[in-house]
Structures are given as C-alpha cells and as structure tokens.
C-alpha positions as CSV (number, residue, x, y, z in Angstrom):
1,M,113.9,122.9,84.5
2,T,115.2,125.3,87.1
3,E,114.2,125.0,90.7
4,H,113.9,128.1,92.8
5,K,115.8,128.3,96.1
6,T,114.1,129.3,99.3
7,P,116.3,130.6,102.2
8,V,116.3,128.4,105.3
9,E,116.4,130.1,108.7
10,A,119.1,129.3,111.2
11,R,118.4,126.1,113.1
12,S,118.2,125.4,116.8
13,E,120.6,127.0,119.2
14,Q,121.1,123.7,120.8
15,T,123.1,122.1,118.0
16,P,123.7,118.3,118.4
17,Q,127.3,117.2,118.2
18,L,128.2,116.1,114.7
19,V,128.8,112.3,115.1
20,P,127.7,109.4,113.0
21,L,124.1,108.5,113.7
22,S,125.2,105.0,114.8
23,R,127.2,106.7,117.6
24,N,124.6,109.3,118.5
25,R,123.4,107.9,121.9
26,D,120.2,110.0,122.2
27,F,119.2,109.3,118.6
28,I,119.7,105.6,119.1
29,L,117.5,105.7,122.3
30,L,114.8,107.7,120.5
31,W,115.0,105.4,117.4
32,T,115.0,102.2,119.5
33,G,112.2,103.2,121.7
34,Q,110.0,104.1,118.7
35,L,111.0,100.8,116.9
36,S,109.6,99.0,119.9
37,S,106.5,101.1,119.9
38,V,105.8,100.8,116.2
39,L,106.5,97.0,116.3
40,G,103.9,96.6,119.0
41,S,101.4,98.8,117.1
42,Q,101.9,96.8,113.9
43,M,101.2,93.6,115.8
44,A,98.1,95.1,117.2
45,Y,97.1,96.7,113.9
46,V,96.6,93.4,112.2
47,A,95.3,91.8,115.4
48,Y,92.5,94.3,115.9
49,P,90.5,93.5,112.7
50,L,91.2,89.8,113.1
51,L,89.8,90.0,116.7
52,V,86.7,91.9,115.6
53,L,86.1,89.5,112.7
54,A,86.4,86.6,115.2
55,I,83.9,88.3,117.6
56,T,81.4,89.8,115.1
57,G,82.1,88.3,111.7
58,S,81.5,91.7,110.1
59,P,84.0,93.4,107.7
60,V,82.2,96.7,108.3
61,L,82.8,96.5,112.1
62,A,86.4,95.6,111.3
63,G,86.6,98.8,109.2
64,V,84.9,100.8,112.1
65,V,87.8,99.8,114.4
66,G,90.3,101.0,111.8
67,T,88.5,104.3,111.5
68,A,88.1,104.6,115.3
69,R,91.9,104.3,115.6
70,A,92.5,107.1,113.1
71,L,89.6,109.3,114.3
72,P,91.6,111.2,117.0
73,Q,93.6,112.9,114.2
74,W,90.4,114.9,113.4
75,I,89.9,115.8,117.1
76,L,93.4,116.3,118.4
77,G,95.4,116.9,115.2
78,L,95.7,120.7,115.7
79,P,95.8,120.9,119.5
80,S,98.6,118.3,119.6
81,G,101.0,120.6,117.9
82,Y,100.2,123.4,120.3
83,F,100.8,121.1,123.3
84,A,104.1,120.0,121.8
85,D,105.3,123.6,121.5
86,R,103.9,124.9,124.8
87,W,104.4,121.9,127.1
88,D,107.5,119.9,128.0
89,R,107.9,117.5,125.0
90,R,109.6,114.8,127.1
91,T,106.8,114.8,129.7
92,L,104.2,114.7,127.0
93,M,105.8,111.7,125.3
94,L,106.2,109.9,128.6
95,T,102.6,110.5,129.6
96,C,101.3,109.2,126.2
97,D,103.3,106.0,126.6
98,L,102.0,105.4,130.1
99,V,98.4,106.0,129.1
100,R,98.7,103.6,126.1
101,L,100.3,101.0,128.4
102,V,97.3,101.2,130.7
103,A,94.7,101.1,127.9
104,V,96.1,98.1,126.1
105,T,96.7,96.3,129.4
106,S,92.9,96.7,130.1
107,L,92.1,95.1,126.8
108,V,94.3,92.1,127.7
109,V,92.5,91.8,131.0
110,G,89.2,91.9,129.2
111,L,90.3,89.1,126.9
112,L,91.7,86.9,129.6
113,T,88.5,87.3,131.7
114,G,86.1,86.7,128.8
115,V,84.3,90.0,129.2
116,L,85.7,91.9,126.3
117,S,83.1,93.5,124.0
118,F,83.2,95.4,120.7
119,P,82.6,98.8,122.4
120,W,85.5,98.1,124.8
121,I,87.8,97.5,121.8
122,V,86.6,100.8,120.2
123,V,87.4,102.7,123.4
124,V,90.9,101.2,123.6
125,V,91.8,102.0,120.0
126,V,90.5,105.6,120.4
127,V,92.6,106.1,123.5
128,D,95.6,104.6,121.7
129,G,95.0,106.8,118.7
130,C,94.7,109.9,120.9
131,C,98.0,109.2,122.5
132,A,99.7,108.5,119.1
133,V,98.4,111.9,117.8
134,L,99.8,113.8,120.8
135,F,103.1,111.9,120.7
136,S,103.9,112.5,117.1
137,P,104.6,116.2,117.0
138,A,106.6,116.0,120.2
139,E,108.8,113.3,118.6
140,V,109.4,115.4,115.5
141,G,110.4,118.3,117.7
142,A,112.7,116.0,119.6
143,L,114.4,114.7,116.4
144,R,115.6,118.1,115.3
145,H,117.4,118.5,118.7
146,V,119.1,115.1,118.8
147,V,120.2,115.1,115.1
148,P,122.1,117.9,113.3
149,A,120.4,119.5,110.3
150,G,122.8,118.0,107.9
151,Q,121.8,114.5,109.0
152,L,118.1,114.9,109.0
153,K,117.5,113.2,105.7
154,A,119.6,110.2,106.8
155,A,117.7,110.2,110.2
156,S,114.4,110.4,108.4
157,A,115.4,107.5,106.1
158,R,116.3,105.5,109.2
159,N,113.0,106.3,110.7
160,E,111.4,105.0,107.5
161,A,113.5,101.8,107.9
162,R,112.2,101.5,111.4
163,E,108.6,101.8,110.2
164,Y,109.0,99.1,107.5
165,G,111.1,96.9,109.7
166,A,108.3,96.9,112.2
167,M,105.8,96.3,109.3
168,L,108.0,93.4,108.2
169,A,108.0,91.7,111.7
170,G,104.8,93.0,113.3
171,P,101.9,91.5,111.2
172,P,103.2,88.0,110.9
173,L,104.2,88.0,114.6
174,G,100.7,89.4,115.5
175,G,99.0,86.9,113.3
176,S,101.0,84.0,114.7
177,L,100.5,85.1,118.3
178,M,96.7,85.3,117.6
179,T,96.7,81.6,116.7
180,V,98.2,80.8,120.2
181,S,96.1,83.3,122.2
182,P,94.1,86.4,121.1
183,A,95.6,88.3,124.0
184,L,99.3,87.8,123.1
185,P,99.6,90.5,120.4
186,F,98.2,93.0,122.8
187,V,100.6,91.9,125.6
188,G,103.4,92.6,123.1
189,D,101.9,96.0,122.3
190,A,101.8,96.9,126.0
191,I,105.4,95.8,126.5
192,S,106.4,98.0,123.5
193,Y,105.0,101.1,125.2
194,L,107.0,100.3,128.4
195,V,110.2,100.0,126.3
196,S,109.4,103.4,124.6
197,F,108.8,105.0,128.0
198,I,112.2,103.9,129.4
199,S,114.0,104.9,126.2
200,V,112.6,108.5,126.2
201,F,113.3,108.8,130.0
202,L,117.0,108.0,129.4
203,I,117.5,110.6,126.7
204,R,119.8,113.5,127.9
205,T,119.2,116.1,125.2
206,K,116.6,118.8,125.9
207,F,113.8,118.6,123.3
208,R,113.3,122.4,123.0
209,T,115.2,125.7,123.1
210,A,112.4,128.0,124.0
211,P,111.1,128.0,127.6
212,V,108.0,125.9,128.3
213,E,105.0,128.2,128.5
214,R,101.6,127.5,130.0
215,E,98.8,129.7,128.7
216,N,95.0,130.0,128.9
217,V,92.3,128.5,126.8
218,G,92.1,131.5,124.5
219,S,95.8,131.1,123.8
220,L,95.2,127.5,123.0
221,F,92.7,128.3,120.2
222,R,95.0,131.1,118.8
223,G,98.0,128.8,119.0
224,M,96.3,126.1,117.0
225,G,95.8,128.6,114.2
226,D,99.5,129.6,114.2
227,G,100.5,126.4,112.4
228,L,97.7,126.6,109.8
229,R,98.5,130.3,109.1
230,W,102.2,129.6,108.6
231,L,101.4,126.6,106.4
232,A,98.9,128.6,104.4
233,R,101.8,130.9,103.2
234,Q,104.0,128.0,102.0
235,R,102.8,127.1,98.5
236,F,104.9,123.9,98.1
237,L,104.1,122.4,101.5
238,R,100.5,123.2,101.1
239,A,100.2,121.6,97.7
240,S,102.3,118.5,98.7
241,L,100.1,118.0,101.7
242,V,97.0,117.9,99.6
243,M,98.6,115.1,97.5
244,V,99.6,113.2,100.6
245,A,96.1,113.5,102.0
246,A,94.6,112.1,98.8
247,T,97.1,109.2,98.7
248,N,96.6,108.5,102.4
249,L,92.9,107.9,101.8
250,L,93.9,104.8,99.8
251,G,96.9,103.8,101.8
252,S,95.0,103.7,105.1
253,S,92.6,101.1,103.6
254,M,95.2,98.6,102.5
255,T,95.4,96.6,105.7
256,I,91.6,96.1,105.7
257,V,91.8,95.1,102.0
258,F,94.5,92.5,102.9
259,V,92.7,91.1,105.9
260,V,89.3,90.8,104.3
261,V,90.4,89.6,100.8
262,G,92.9,87.2,102.4
263,R,90.3,85.6,104.5
264,E,87.9,85.4,101.5
265,L,90.7,83.5,99.7
266,G,90.8,81.0,102.5
267,A,94.1,82.2,104.1
268,S,94.6,81.7,107.8
269,T,95.3,84.5,110.2
270,A,99.0,83.4,110.2
271,A,99.0,83.4,106.4
272,V,97.6,86.9,106.3
273,G,100.3,88.1,108.6
274,T,102.9,86.3,106.5
275,A,101.6,88.0,103.4
276,M,101.9,91.4,105.1
277,T,105.6,90.4,105.8
278,V,106.2,89.9,102.0
279,A,104.8,93.5,101.5
280,G,106.9,94.8,104.4
281,I,110.1,93.5,102.7
282,G,109.5,95.9,99.8
283,G,109.1,98.8,102.2
284,L,112.2,97.8,104.2
285,L,114.4,97.5,101.1
286,G,113.1,100.9,99.9
287,S,113.9,102.4,103.2
288,F,117.5,101.1,103.1
289,A,117.9,102.9,99.7
290,A,116.0,106.1,100.6
291,A,118.9,108.0,102.1
292,A,121.2,107.4,99.2
293,L,118.5,108.0,96.6
294,A,117.4,111.3,98.3
295,Q,120.9,112.7,97.6
296,R,120.8,111.7,93.9
297,I,117.2,112.2,92.7
298,P,115.8,115.7,92.3
299,A,113.0,116.4,94.8
300,S,110.5,117.2,92.1
301,W,110.9,113.7,90.6
302,V,110.4,112.1,94.0
303,V,107.4,114.3,94.9
304,L,105.6,113.7,91.6
305,G,106.7,110.2,90.9
306,F,105.4,108.3,93.9
307,P,101.6,108.5,93.1
308,W,102.4,107.5,89.5
309,V,104.3,104.4,90.8
310,W,101.3,103.4,92.9
311,A,98.9,104.1,90.0
312,A,100.9,101.8,87.8
313,L,101.3,98.9,90.3
314,L,97.8,98.7,92.0
315,P,96.0,97.4,88.8
316,L,98.2,94.3,89.1
317,M,96.3,93.3,92.2
318,L,93.3,92.7,90.0
319,I,95.0,89.7,88.4
320,A,96.6,88.3,91.6
321,G,94.8,85.1,92.5
322,N,96.1,84.7,96.0
323,V,97.1,86.8,99.0
324,V,100.9,86.2,98.5
325,L,100.8,87.7,95.0
326,M,98.8,90.6,96.3
327,A,101.5,91.1,98.9
328,V,104.3,91.1,96.3
329,V,102.5,93.9,94.4
330,F,101.9,95.9,97.6
331,G,105.6,95.3,98.5
332,L,106.7,97.0,95.3
333,M,104.3,99.9,96.1
334,L,105.7,100.2,99.6
335,A,109.3,100.2,98.2
336,A,108.6,103.7,96.7
337,A,107.1,105.1,99.9
338,P,110.2,105.6,102.1
339,L,111.9,107.9,99.7
340,W,108.8,110.0,99.3
341,N,108.2,110.2,103.0
342,A,111.9,111.0,103.8
343,V,112.0,113.9,101.3
344,L,108.7,115.5,102.4
345,S,109.5,115.0,106.1
346,T,112.9,116.7,105.6
347,Y,111.2,119.7,104.0
348,R,108.8,120.0,107.0
349,I,111.6,119.7,109.6
350,V,114.1,122.1,107.9
351,L,111.8,124.8,106.7
352,V,109.8,125.2,109.9
353,P,111.1,127.5,112.8
354,D,111.7,125.6,116.0
355,E,109.1,127.6,118.0
356,L,106.4,126.6,115.5
357,Q,107.7,123.0,114.9
358,G,104.9,121.3,116.8
359,R,102.1,123.4,115.6
360,V,103.1,123.2,111.9
361,D,103.8,119.5,112.2
362,S,100.3,118.9,113.7
363,A,98.8,121.2,111.0
364,C,100.6,119.1,108.3
365,R,99.4,115.9,109.9
366,F,95.9,117.3,110.3
367,V,95.7,118.1,106.6
368,S,97.6,115.0,105.3
369,Q,95.6,112.6,107.4
370,S,92.3,114.5,107.4
371,V,90.5,111.8,105.2
372,S,92.6,108.8,106.3
373,P,90.1,107.7,109.0
374,L,87.5,107.2,106.2
375,G,89.8,104.8,104.3
376,P,89.3,101.6,106.4
377,L,85.5,102.2,106.7
378,L,85.1,103.0,103.0
379,A,87.1,99.9,102.0
380,G,85.1,97.7,104.3
381,V,81.8,99.0,102.9
382,L,83.0,98.6,99.3
383,L,84.3,95.1,99.9
384,E,81.2,93.9,101.6
385,Y,78.6,95.4,99.2
386,L,80.5,95.6,95.9
387,G,83.2,93.0,96.1
388,T,87.0,92.8,95.5
389,T,87.2,93.8,91.8
390,P,85.0,96.9,91.9
391,T,86.8,98.1,95.1
392,L,90.3,97.7,93.5
393,L,89.1,99.4,90.3
394,A,87.8,102.4,92.3
395,M,91.2,102.6,94.1
396,C,93.0,102.6,90.8
397,G,90.8,105.4,89.4
398,W,91.5,107.5,92.5
399,L,95.2,107.2,92.2
400,L,95.1,108.2,88.5
401,V,93.2,111.4,89.5
402,V,95.8,112.2,92.2
403,S,98.8,111.6,89.9
404,I,97.4,113.7,87.0
405,A,96.5,116.6,89.4
406,G,99.9,116.6,91.0
407,T,101.7,116.6,87.7
408,L,99.7,119.6,86.5
409,A,100.6,121.7,89.6
410,P,103.6,124.0,88.8
411,V,104.6,124.4,92.4
412,L,105.2,120.7,92.8
413,R,107.3,120.6,89.7
414,R,109.6,123.3,91.2
415,P,109.9,122.6,94.9
416,P,112.3,124.6,97.2
417,V,115.9,123.6,97.0
418,L,117.6,122.4,100.2
419,L,121.3,122.7,100.7
420,D,122.0,119.0,99.9
421,D,119.6,118.6,97.1
422,P,120.9,117.1,93.8
423,A,120.8,119.4,90.8
424,P,117.8,118.8,88.6
425,A,118.2,117.4,85.1
426,S,117.6,119.6,82.1
C-alpha cells in the first residue's frame, strides 16, 4: 500500500531553539503546570461522582454531573478557538486557571460549612468545564511555539505520559482523600490550578507570531466558521475526527462504569480509586512507548488499529468478577490510547497554519467531543435500568461498528505522510 504525501507549510517564524525536551525550560514549565492541573482534575473527576452518590444515592445524577462537566464543549467548543487565535493566549490561560481556582474553592467552602447542594456542584463543574474548553486550544497554540516541529511527536507523547501519570495517581489519591474528608480532593484540585497559573506566568516564549486582534461580534461568528471551513477541506482529518468522536462516546463513560459497578461489587471508595490506578498503569506504560512506536509503525496502522484493540478487549470485562480485573482489562485498552492520540495530535499541529491553529483545534475538539457529554449520562441510565451486562454488550457492539466503518474508509487507510513517518509495509 502506498501512502500519498501532502505538503506541509512552513512553521512558525518564532522557531524554538533545538535542545532536548528535558532541557527546554519553557516546555518543562508548560508540561509541569499542566501535570499539576490534570492531576487535580483527575482527583476531582473520581471525587465528583462519589460525592454525588453520597449526597443523592443516584447513579443517574452522578451521570448528570459527568455530562454537565463535558457540556461546555457544545457551547464554547467553536468560540474557544477563535478566542485563542484573536486574544493573547497567555492571558487567556492565566484567566482560566484563576476562575477555576475560585470556583473549586467555593465548593470546598460549601462542603466545610455544610451548605453544599447538588445544583451547586453542577454549577462548579460547568464553570470548570468552560475554563477547560477555553484553555485547551490556547495550550495547543503555545506548544507549537515552545517546541520545534521535529520534536512535536515526542512532546505529544510526553503530554500523553502526563495525562496517564495523572490518571495513575489522581483517582486513588482522590478516593483516599475522600475517606478522610470529602473536601480534600477539591482542595488539591484548587492548589493544582494555582500551580498551573504560576507555571504559565513564568514562561518566556511568546505564544503567537501574529499580532493580537480584537474584533466585533460579527467577526466572532465569521471566525468560528474559519476552522470548520478549513477542516471541511481536509479529508483525512475530517474522517479521523468522526472515528474519534464515535470512540469518545464510549470512552467518556468508562469512569461512571467503574464507579457504579465497583460500588455494586462492594468496593470502597478507596478501592475504586485503586482500581483506576491499575488501569492508569496501562496508559502510563503505553505513553512511555508511544514516542518510539510512532517512529516505527505506519500511521495508517495506528489510526485504524486502535478501535479494533478496544473492540477486542472490552468483551473481557463481561467475565471480570471484580473491579480489579475490570481495571486490568481497561488498563490494556488504555495502553493503546497514547500512540493513537499522539499520532492524531501531531497531524493536527503540523498541518494547520499558525494563524488558524486555535480555530481548527477547537473545531476538531468540537467534532471529536460532540457526543462525549452524552456518554456518562447514557452509561448511568443503562446501568440503572438495564444492568451491567447489557450495558457492556451495548458498548462492545458500538465499538465493532466504529472499527468496521473506519477500516472501510479509504482515506483512513492512506493518511498524509509526515516528514518523520515510517515507510508503510507492502
């Protein structure tokens, strides 16, 4: 099979100095700050459904909180990219961290004073989600300025390691802290945003080459369409995003599945967090291998192979009799995710012009995460009204549909060739 090569435009005029990533001061600051932020979010991510279950006892309401946290992607998904391209990216990132710090601190105050309610929790997770959506395209735009183009795959792989390292430590830490005090996981989340704020503030590199522009409301709506129009002309990115969106519908529900099924099996909150750690180990190991594997495995194999790996492994959860075995299976699934994410993220960063980076990234996130908010709610409803086995069977069937559809798409079998891609096998 022969892959066609797509020309890549010249990258940013502000080229970072080519040094090892471990000695790149600004990348380390960006990476460390986001490690802290993601660690705090992972602690809170497992703590939110546990807190709601403790207050209301309803899996459906626990799913509602998960959906509420992802809902801002529908509302701000497209505008966030416009803001990242037209506003100062550093200021936007700092503002988001500060607002999240205030919101989560208010939840801690509500818990400590005994006046916290379910609507209050929903408001906090929505504010947190809004800031996360606004922060993400600005961070992507910053990454291409602090890291040279030739190191983007390695940087993306390290970011994947950051995500899974936080997944490894966050859930058990959040679950353990919940047993001491329900407020402690959220105290840690608030501190994580403070660390992120300081790290971004200390970065010296400018996060853009084009001048910052402020335009009117009409320009906002036209600008939001720029990313979608550019993306609509890119057949590979467009098709891959549909596959990602279909997979994310299932992936976004896995935490709710773990929490609810784990509690049904009699596991404590700390045990549920520990089980998530077992799963996180798989993702962390996969992230360590992602950079090397991305240089050796053809992109078409990676893009098409990931859904098939999940489709093959998920049925094993049907025969798992406890939450730890479920976590082992999920850990094997997560081990395949960093390579997939790193390859697709590199395509988006390299192929997109700098002046459109935020808008295209937000358009990609809007498409890829368009149905993700439905995942936790749908999983909660299925688990409550159908039970564990029918829910897992439905998830398996969905993955098979995604895998077959992706394999039948010619554009995914012949993705664009980047400069450091390995040659495809005959």
